[in-house]
C-alpha positions as CSV (number, residue, x, y, z in Angstrom):
1,M,-42.4,-119.7,-111.4
2,P,-41.9,-116.3,-112.8
3,E,-42.9,-113.6,-110.5
4,R,-45.9,-111.4,-111.0
5,P,-45.0,-107.8,-111.9
6,T,-45.5,-105.6,-108.7
7,T,-48.4,-103.1,-109.3
8,L,-48.4,-99.7,-107.4
9,T,-51.6,-98.6,-106.8
10,K,-53.4,-96.7,-104.1
11,R,-56.7,-98.5,-103.6
12,T,-58.1,-95.9,-101.4
13,L,-57.5,-92.8,-103.5
14,D,-59.1,-95.0,-106.7
15,K,-62.2,-95.4,-104.5
16,D,-62.2,-91.7,-103.6
17,L,-62.1,-90.7,-107.2
18,D,-64.7,-93.0,-108.3
19,K,-66.7,-91.6,-105.7
20,L,-66.1,-88.0,-107.0
21,T,-66.9,-89.2,-110.4
22,Q,-70.4,-90.4,-109.4
23,V,-71.1,-87.4,-107.5
24,E,-70.4,-85.2,-110.8
25,D,-72.4,-87.6,-112.7
26,A,-75.2,-87.2,-110.3
27,S,-74.9,-83.5,-110.1
28,K,-74.9,-83.4,-113.9
29,Y,-78.2,-85.4,-113.7
30,V,-79.9,-83.2,-111.1
31,S,-78.6,-80.1,-112.9
32,R,-80.0,-81.0,-116.0
33,K,-83.5,-81.4,-114.4
34,L,-83.2,-78.0,-112.9
35,V,-82.7,-76.3,-116.4
36,A,-86.2,-76.3,-117.4
37,P,-87.5,-74.8,-114.1
38,G,-84.6,-72.1,-114.1
39,I,-85.7,-71.0,-117.5
40,G,-89.3,-71.1,-116.4
41,F,-88.1,-68.6,-113.2
42,V,-86.3,-66.5,-115.8
43,F,-89.6,-66.0,-117.9
44,L,-91.7,-65.3,-114.9
45,G,-89.1,-62.5,-113.9
46,L,-89.2,-61.3,-117.7
47,A,-93.0,-61.2,-117.7
48,M,-93.0,-59.0,-114.5
49,L,-90.4,-56.6,-116.3
50,F,-92.6,-56.5,-119.3
51,A,-95.7,-55.6,-117.3
52,A,-93.5,-52.8,-115.5
53,V,-92.8,-51.2,-118.7
54,Y,-96.5,-50.6,-119.2
55,V,-97.6,-49.9,-115.7
56,F,-94.7,-48.6,-113.5
57,D,-95.9,-45.1,-113.2
58,R,-99.5,-45.8,-112.5
59,P,-101.0,-46.3,-109.3
60,G,-101.4,-50.0,-108.1
61,A,-98.5,-50.9,-110.5
62,G,-97.2,-53.5,-107.8
63,L,-100.4,-55.4,-107.7
64,V,-100.4,-55.6,-111.6
65,I,-96.9,-56.6,-111.6
66,A,-97.5,-59.6,-109.2
67,A,-100.6,-60.5,-111.3
68,A,-98.4,-60.6,-114.5
69,A,-96.3,-63.0,-112.8
70,L,-99.2,-65.4,-111.8
71,A,-100.8,-65.2,-115.1
72,A,-97.4,-66.3,-116.8
73,Y,-97.2,-69.0,-114.3
74,M,-100.7,-70.2,-115.1
75,A,-100.0,-69.9,-118.8
76,M,-96.9,-72.0,-118.6
77,N,-98.9,-74.7,-116.4
78,I,-101.5,-75.0,-119.4
79,G,-98.6,-75.2,-122.1
80,A,-97.2,-78.1,-120.0
81,N,-100.6,-79.8,-119.5
82,D,-102.9,-79.2,-122.5
83,V,-100.9,-78.4,-125.6
84,T,-99.4,-81.8,-125.8
85,N,-102.6,-83.3,-127.1
86,N,-102.6,-80.9,-130.0
87,V,-99.4,-82.5,-131.7
88,G,-99.3,-85.7,-130.0
89,A,-101.0,-87.7,-132.5
90,A,-98.8,-86.3,-135.3
91,V,-95.7,-87.2,-133.4
92,G,-96.8,-90.6,-132.6
93,A,-97.7,-91.3,-136.3
94,R,-94.1,-89.8,-137.2
95,A,-95.9,-87.1,-139.2
96,M,-93.4,-85.0,-137.8
97,T,-90.3,-84.8,-135.5
98,M,-90.4,-83.6,-131.8
99,G,-88.8,-80.5,-132.7
100,Q,-91.1,-79.7,-135.5
101,A,-94.0,-80.5,-133.4
102,L,-92.6,-78.1,-130.6
103,V,-92.1,-75.2,-132.9
104,I,-95.5,-75.6,-135.0
105,A,-97.4,-75.7,-131.7
106,A,-95.4,-72.9,-130.1
107,I,-96.1,-70.5,-133.3
108,F,-99.8,-71.5,-133.7
109,E,-100.4,-71.2,-129.8
110,I,-99.3,-67.5,-130.1
111,L,-101.2,-66.6,-133.2
112,G,-104.4,-68.2,-132.0
113,A,-104.0,-66.5,-128.6
114,T,-103.1,-62.9,-129.8
115,I,-105.4,-63.1,-133.0
116,A,-108.5,-64.9,-131.7
117,G,-108.2,-65.2,-128.0
118,G,-109.9,-61.7,-127.0
119,A,-113.6,-63.0,-127.1
120,V,-113.1,-65.6,-124.4
121,V,-110.9,-63.2,-122.4
122,K,-113.9,-60.9,-122.1
123,T,-115.9,-63.8,-120.7
124,I,-113.5,-65.0,-118.2
125,S,-112.8,-61.3,-116.9
126,S,-115.9,-59.5,-117.0
127,S,-119.0,-61.9,-117.5
128,I,-118.9,-64.7,-114.6
129,L,-118.8,-62.1,-111.9
130,D,-121.0,-58.8,-111.8
131,A,-118.5,-56.3,-111.6
132,S,-121.1,-53.7,-110.5
133,Q,-121.7,-55.3,-107.1
134,I,-118.1,-55.6,-106.2
135,P,-115.8,-52.8,-105.2
136,A,-112.9,-52.3,-107.6
137,G,-110.0,-53.2,-105.0
138,M,-111.9,-56.2,-104.0
139,L,-112.3,-57.6,-107.5
140,A,-108.5,-57.2,-108.1
141,W,-107.9,-59.5,-105.1
142,I,-110.4,-61.9,-106.2
143,M,-109.0,-62.2,-109.4
144,M,-105.3,-62.6,-107.8
145,A,-106.8,-65.5,-105.9
146,A,-108.5,-67.2,-108.6
147,L,-105.1,-66.9,-110.6
148,M,-103.2,-68.6,-108.0
149,A,-105.6,-71.1,-107.1
150,A,-106.0,-72.3,-110.6
151,A,-102.3,-72.4,-111.2
152,L,-101.5,-74.1,-107.9
153,W,-104.3,-76.7,-108.6
154,I,-103.2,-77.5,-112.4
155,N,-99.7,-77.8,-111.3
156,L,-100.6,-80.2,-108.5
157,A,-102.8,-82.3,-111.0
158,T,-100.1,-82.4,-113.5
159,W,-97.5,-83.6,-111.1
160,L,-100.3,-86.4,-110.0
161,N,-101.0,-87.2,-113.5
162,A,-104.7,-86.3,-113.0
163,P,-106.8,-85.4,-115.8
164,V,-108.0,-81.8,-115.1
165,S,-109.4,-79.4,-117.3
166,T,-107.6,-75.8,-116.9
167,T,-110.8,-74.2,-118.1
168,H,-112.8,-75.6,-115.5
169,S,-110.2,-74.7,-113.0
170,I,-110.3,-71.0,-113.5
171,V,-113.8,-70.6,-113.8
172,G,-114.3,-72.6,-110.5
173,A,-111.5,-70.5,-109.2
174,V,-113.2,-67.1,-110.1
175,I,-116.7,-68.4,-108.8
176,G,-115.0,-69.5,-105.3
177,A,-113.0,-66.4,-104.9
178,G,-116.1,-64.3,-105.7
179,V,-118.3,-66.3,-103.2
180,G,-115.8,-66.2,-100.5
181,A,-115.4,-62.3,-101.0
182,M,-119.2,-61.4,-101.4
183,G,-121.2,-64.3,-101.3
184,T,-123.3,-65.7,-104.2
185,G,-124.9,-62.5,-105.3
186,P,-122.0,-61.3,-107.6
187,V,-122.2,-64.8,-109.6
188,N,-123.7,-64.2,-112.9
189,W,-125.6,-67.5,-112.9
190,K,-127.1,-67.1,-116.3
191,V,-123.5,-66.8,-117.8
192,M,-122.7,-70.1,-115.8
193,I,-125.3,-71.9,-117.1
194,E,-124.3,-71.2,-120.4
195,I,-120.7,-72.1,-119.9
196,T,-121.7,-75.3,-118.0
197,S,-124.0,-76.3,-120.9
198,S,-121.1,-75.7,-123.4
199,W,-119.1,-78.0,-121.2
200,V,-121.8,-80.5,-122.0
201,T,-122.5,-80.0,-125.5
202,S,-119.2,-79.4,-127.0
203,P,-117.7,-82.9,-126.4
204,L,-120.9,-84.3,-127.8
205,I,-120.6,-81.9,-131.0
206,A,-117.1,-83.1,-131.3
207,G,-117.8,-86.6,-131.3
208,V,-120.7,-86.2,-133.9
209,I,-118.3,-84.4,-136.1
210,A,-115.4,-87.0,-135.4
211,A,-117.6,-89.8,-136.5
212,G,-118.9,-88.2,-139.6
213,M,-115.3,-87.4,-140.8
214,L,-114.1,-90.8,-140.1
215,Y,-117.0,-92.2,-141.9
216,F,-116.3,-90.1,-144.8
217,V,-112.7,-91.5,-144.9
218,K,-113.8,-95.2,-144.4
219,T,-116.3,-94.8,-147.3
220,T,-114.4,-92.8,-149.8
221,I,-110.8,-94.2,-149.2
222,I,-110.3,-97.1,-146.6
223,Y,-112.8,-99.7,-148.0
224,R,-112.2,-99.1,-151.7
225,V,-110.3,-101.6,-154.2
226,D,-107.9,-99.0,-155.1
227,K,-106.9,-97.4,-152.1
228,I,-104.2,-95.2,-153.2
229,A,-106.2,-93.8,-156.0
230,S,-108.9,-92.8,-153.7
231,A,-106.7,-91.1,-151.5
232,K,-105.1,-89.3,-154.4
233,R,-108.3,-88.0,-155.1
234,W,-109.6,-87.2,-151.6
235,V,-106.8,-86.3,-149.3
236,P,-106.3,-82.7,-151.1
237,V,-110.1,-82.2,-150.7
238,L,-109.6,-82.7,-147.0
239,I,-106.8,-80.4,-147.1
240,A,-108.8,-77.7,-149.0
241,L,-111.6,-78.1,-146.5
242,M,-109.3,-77.5,-143.7
243,V,-107.6,-74.5,-145.4
244,G,-110.9,-72.8,-146.4
245,S,-112.5,-73.1,-142.8
246,F,-109.3,-71.7,-141.4
247,T,-109.2,-68.8,-143.7
248,A,-113.1,-68.1,-143.1
249,Y,-112.5,-68.1,-139.5
250,M,-109.6,-65.7,-139.7
251,I,-111.6,-63.3,-141.7
252,L,-114.1,-63.3,-138.9
253,Q,-111.4,-62.2,-136.5
254,L,-110.2,-59.2,-138.4
255,E,-111.8,-55.6,-137.3
256,A,-112.8,-54.9,-140.8
257,A,-114.9,-58.3,-140.9
258,N,-118.1,-56.4,-140.6
259,A,-117.6,-54.8,-143.8
260,F,-118.0,-58.2,-145.5
261,S,-121.2,-60.1,-145.8
262,S,-121.5,-63.6,-144.9
263,W,-121.8,-64.8,-148.7
264,T,-118.4,-62.9,-149.2
265,I,-116.8,-64.6,-146.4
266,V,-117.9,-68.2,-147.5
267,L,-116.5,-67.3,-151.0
268,L,-113.2,-66.0,-149.8
269,G,-112.9,-69.3,-147.8
270,M,-113.8,-71.4,-150.8
271,A,-111.3,-69.4,-152.9
272,A,-108.7,-70.4,-150.2
273,G,-109.9,-73.8,-150.1
274,L,-109.5,-74.1,-153.9
275,V,-105.8,-72.7,-153.7
276,G,-105.0,-75.4,-150.9
277,W,-106.4,-78.2,-153.2
278,L,-104.3,-76.9,-156.0
279,V,-101.2,-76.8,-153.8
280,A,-101.8,-80.2,-152.0
281,R,-102.9,-82.2,-155.2
282,P,-99.3,-82.4,-156.8
283,L,-97.6,-83.0,-153.3
284,V,-100.1,-85.8,-152.5
285,H,-99.6,-87.3,-156.0
286,R,-95.9,-87.1,-155.8
287,R,-96.1,-88.9,-152.3
288,A,-98.2,-91.5,-153.7
289,E,-95.8,-92.8,-156.2
290,G,-94.6,-96.3,-155.7
291,L,-96.8,-97.0,-152.6
292,E,-98.6,-100.2,-152.4
293,N,-102.3,-100.5,-152.3
294,R,-102.4,-101.2,-148.4
295,N,-103.7,-99.2,-145.4
296,S,-100.1,-98.9,-144.2
297,S,-99.6,-96.8,-147.0
298,L,-102.1,-94.4,-146.1
299,R,-100.3,-93.3,-143.2
300,V,-97.8,-91.6,-145.9
301,L,-100.5,-89.8,-147.6
302,F,-102.3,-88.5,-144.3
303,Q,-98.9,-86.8,-143.1
304,L,-99.9,-83.6,-144.6
305,P,-103.4,-83.1,-143.2
306,L,-102.3,-84.7,-139.9
307,I,-99.6,-81.9,-139.6
308,G,-102.2,-79.3,-140.6
309,S,-104.9,-80.5,-138.3
310,A,-102.2,-80.5,-135.4
311,A,-101.2,-76.8,-136.4
312,L,-105.0,-75.8,-136.6
313,L,-105.6,-77.4,-133.2
314,S,-103.0,-75.5,-131.8
315,F,-104.4,-72.3,-133.1
316,A,-107.8,-73.2,-131.8
317,H,-106.4,-73.8,-128.2
318,G,-104.3,-70.6,-127.9
319,A,-107.6,-69.0,-129.0
320,N,-109.6,-70.6,-126.2
321,D,-107.3,-71.3,-123.4
322,V,-105.4,-68.2,-123.2
323,S,-108.2,-66.8,-121.4
324,N,-107.5,-69.1,-118.4
325,A,-104.6,-67.2,-117.9
326,V,-104.9,-63.7,-118.8
327,G,-108.6,-63.3,-118.4
328,P,-108.1,-62.4,-114.6
329,L,-105.1,-60.4,-115.3
330,S,-107.0,-58.3,-117.8
331,A,-109.6,-57.6,-115.2
332,I,-107.0,-56.8,-112.6
333,V,-105.5,-54.2,-115.1
334,R,-109.0,-52.6,-115.7
335,V,-110.0,-52.1,-112.3
336,T,-106.7,-51.1,-110.9
337,F,-106.5,-48.2,-113.4
338,G,-110.1,-47.4,-113.1
339,L,-111.3,-48.7,-116.4
340,P,-114.9,-50.1,-116.6
341,L,-114.9,-53.9,-117.6
342,G,-117.6,-53.0,-120.1
343,S,-114.8,-51.1,-122.1
344,Y,-114.2,-54.3,-124.0
345,A,-116.7,-53.4,-126.4
346,V,-114.7,-50.6,-127.6
347,A,-111.3,-52.0,-127.1
348,G,-110.2,-55.6,-126.5
349,P,-107.6,-56.7,-123.9
350,P,-104.2,-54.8,-123.8
351,L,-101.8,-56.5,-126.2
352,W,-99.0,-56.8,-123.9
353,V,-101.6,-58.8,-121.5
354,M,-102.3,-61.2,-124.5
355,L,-98.6,-61.6,-125.3
356,I,-97.8,-62.7,-121.7
357,G,-100.5,-65.5,-122.1
358,A,-99.5,-66.5,-125.6
359,F,-95.8,-66.7,-125.0
360,G,-96.2,-68.3,-121.4
361,I,-98.4,-71.1,-123.2
362,S,-95.4,-71.5,-125.4
363,V,-92.5,-71.5,-123.1
364,G,-94.4,-74.2,-120.8
365,L,-94.8,-76.4,-123.9
366,L,-91.1,-76.0,-125.0
367,L,-89.9,-76.7,-121.3
368,F,-92.1,-79.5,-120.1
369,G,-94.1,-80.6,-123.2
370,P,-91.5,-83.3,-124.9
371,R,-92.3,-85.9,-122.2
372,L,-95.8,-85.7,-122.2
373,I,-95.9,-85.2,-126.0
374,R,-94.2,-88.8,-126.0
375,L,-96.7,-90.3,-123.7
376,V,-99.8,-88.9,-125.6
377,G,-98.2,-90.0,-129.0
378,E,-97.5,-93.5,-127.7
379,Q,-101.1,-93.8,-126.7
380,I,-102.5,-92.2,-129.8
381,T,-100.7,-94.4,-132.2
382,K,-103.0,-96.9,-131.4
383,L,-105.1,-95.1,-133.6
384,N,-104.0,-94.8,-137.1
385,P,-103.3,-91.5,-138.6
386,M,-106.9,-91.3,-140.3
387,R,-108.5,-91.5,-137.1
388,A,-106.2,-89.2,-135.6
389,Y,-106.7,-86.8,-138.2
390,C,-110.4,-86.8,-137.5
391,V,-110.0,-86.2,-133.9
392,A,-107.9,-83.5,-134.3
393,M,-110.1,-81.7,-136.7
394,A,-113.3,-82.2,-135.1
395,T,-111.6,-80.9,-131.9
396,A,-110.2,-77.8,-133.6
397,F,-113.5,-76.9,-135.4
398,T,-115.5,-77.3,-132.1
399,V,-113.1,-75.4,-130.2
400,I,-112.8,-72.5,-132.9
401,V,-116.7,-72.1,-132.9
402,A,-116.8,-71.9,-129.1
403,S,-114.0,-69.2,-129.2
404,W,-116.1,-67.4,-131.8
405,F,-119.1,-67.2,-129.4
406,G,-116.8,-66.2,-126.5
407,L,-117.5,-69.8,-124.6
408,P,-114.5,-71.2,-122.5
409,V,-115.0,-74.8,-123.1
410,S,-112.5,-77.7,-122.2
411,T,-110.0,-78.3,-125.0
412,T,-109.3,-81.8,-123.3
413,H,-112.7,-82.9,-123.2
414,I,-113.7,-81.9,-126.1
415,A,-110.7,-84.1,-127.7
416,V,-111.9,-86.9,-125.5
417,G,-115.5,-86.4,-126.9
418,A,-113.9,-86.7,-130.4
419,V,-112.1,-89.9,-129.4
420,F,-115.5,-91.5,-128.0
421,G,-117.1,-90.4,-131.3
422,V,-114.6,-92.0,-133.3
423,G,-114.5,-95.5,-131.1
424,F,-118.4,-95.7,-131.0
425,F,-118.8,-95.0,-134.7
426,R,-116.2,-97.8,-135.5
427,E,-118.1,-100.2,-133.5
428,W,-121.1,-99.5,-135.4
429,Y,-119.7,-99.4,-138.8
430,T,-117.8,-102.8,-138.1
431,R,-121.1,-104.5,-137.5
432,N,-123.3,-102.3,-139.9
433,S,-121.6,-101.4,-142.6
434,K,-122.3,-103.3,-146.0
435,R,-119.5,-101.5,-147.7
436,R,-116.9,-103.0,-145.1
437,I,-118.5,-106.5,-145.1
438,E,-118.4,-106.7,-149.1
439,Y,-114.7,-105.5,-149.1
440,M,-113.6,-108.1,-146.2
441,R,-115.5,-110.8,-148.2
442,R,-113.3,-109.7,-151.3
443,K,-110.1,-109.7,-149.3
444,A,-110.5,-113.0,-147.3
445,E,-110.2,-116.2,-148.8
446,V,-112.8,-117.9,-146.5
447,W,-115.2,-115.8,-145.0
448,M,-116.5,-116.8,-141.4
449,I,-119.0,-115.5,-138.9
450,E,-117.8,-115.4,-135.3
451,E,-120.2,-117.4,-133.2
452,P,-121.4,-115.9,-130.0
453,D,-119.0,-118.0,-128.0
454,D,-116.1,-117.1,-129.9
455,P,-113.1,-115.9,-127.7
456,N,-112.6,-113.1,-129.8
457,T,-116.2,-111.7,-129.1
458,Y,-115.1,-111.5,-125.4
459,E,-112.0,-109.6,-126.4
460,V,-113.7,-107.1,-128.5
461,R,-116.0,-106.7,-125.5
462,R,-113.3,-106.1,-123.1
463,R,-111.8,-103.7,-125.2
464,R,-115.0,-101.7,-125.5
465,L,-115.5,-101.8,-121.6
466,V,-112.2,-100.2,-121.2
467,R,-112.9,-97.4,-123.7
468,R,-116.1,-96.9,-121.7
469,S,-114.4,-96.8,-118.3
470,H,-112.5,-93.7,-119.3
471,F,-116.1,-91.9,-119.1
472,M,-116.0,-92.2,-115.1
473,T,-112.6,-90.5,-115.2
474,I,-113.8,-87.7,-117.1
475,I,-117.0,-87.1,-114.9
476,A,-114.7,-87.4,-111.9
477,A,-112.4,-84.6,-113.3
478,W,-115.5,-82.6,-114.1
479,V,-116.6,-82.9,-110.7
480,I,-113.5,-82.6,-108.5
481,T,-111.9,-79.9,-110.5
482,V,-114.6,-77.1,-110.0
483,P,-115.1,-77.4,-106.2
484,A,-111.6,-78.1,-105.6
485,S,-110.4,-74.9,-107.4
486,A,-113.3,-72.9,-106.0
487,T,-112.3,-73.9,-102.3
488,L,-108.8,-73.2,-102.8
489,A,-109.5,-69.8,-104.4
490,A,-111.9,-68.9,-101.4
491,V,-109.1,-69.8,-99.1
492,L,-106.4,-67.7,-100.9
493,Y,-108.7,-64.8,-100.9
494,W,-109.2,-64.8,-97.2
495,A,-105.4,-65.1,-96.7
496,M,-104.4,-62.5,-99.1
497,V,-106.9,-60.2,-97.6
498,A,-105.8,-61.0,-94.0
499,L,-102.0,-60.0,-94.9
500,F,-102.0,-57.3,-97.9
501,V,-105.5,-55.4,-97.1
């Protein structure tokens, strides 16, 4: 037998090198996970420097700079937790890529916060508590405790995958810190009743709007003999409605809006809608070429309105939820520098305060949003793009109207209300729509009415039960969030006073 060639190896050295390689791979994996938190800390430092530029030469600057860091931290939590719902449907329906979704959401969040966020900021910072009953120094520490409590609660809830509302968190925290400092006297219960009623009515309104829009889509497009021809006619109209409504709202936010009458604003919105229709019509017709007359083809034609609704929802979310981060900061700035909170009637929140909140939301989205966007997208793709569009548009319209009236509402609960509206409407429409029944009769070769003991009937009933079970989760989130954030804010206020005052 020929002798085997001798191989000179040092097995111990090879094992050691393998261990070093594994350690290097593990270090790279861990370091990748630390990149996003590291950038987040850098942003907090930049927010502090940004605030220092405006306040460093004024008394109480240290407190304002610390509050700016807390507001930036709160804004990042909002971006990581809430904004993903705005674009998840579009990503899940493959109407846009992840990168496109992040860029669009970040841009429109900033625009919504800076252009239309002032009214809700006023409510958070000056309407929940009666500042005339609270010394200026005490009010600043109340808002500091509220910011820290709400941010910590949202961060913990996000880590635990618990569905909480950032709006409920900050409102509860402001009340809790105020009660911990002065008792129940300074709480403006009339405003609280208005806010609470908006929490209840806004999901119902969104559900009705979403159901109405889905009825329109089903009646005019889905259950038609020639779906593509109907979509070519009506999809540009839906885009025009979106453009016109958004334009009218933007005009209302301008300082010179008082110079326009209501009819003038309506006419300007209609003109913008006409322009949107003229632009969208050839684009939709071009995309419709060669498509089969099937429901799956409608996904392609609804790509444009789904992208538009995601952008509009991001704008609405920025306009409403930026107040959760910068409302307390704005109050701290004013009371620290001796400015009355009532001066909002003359001048809105400082621009640099709004920018911290706006960019904080976008930074949180860019750093921590992709994972949650994928999760939301996978869940929402169970809804087709037409239903996702109806949910997004109903949510955006409801939040925009609430922001216009200065009411801090929960975008998450409004979106869920819109989903419930779509689900309940689909159940009703499936059983009662003559148009659908006639469409199915034409489509099916053999039409059979399901008997009560049909196993599919149980399956439908089971799916309905699962949808309804989410209602208890929402109620639990409402019930838990406000007292939890309020209690935490009261404890933090007592700790801050004991340590720093």
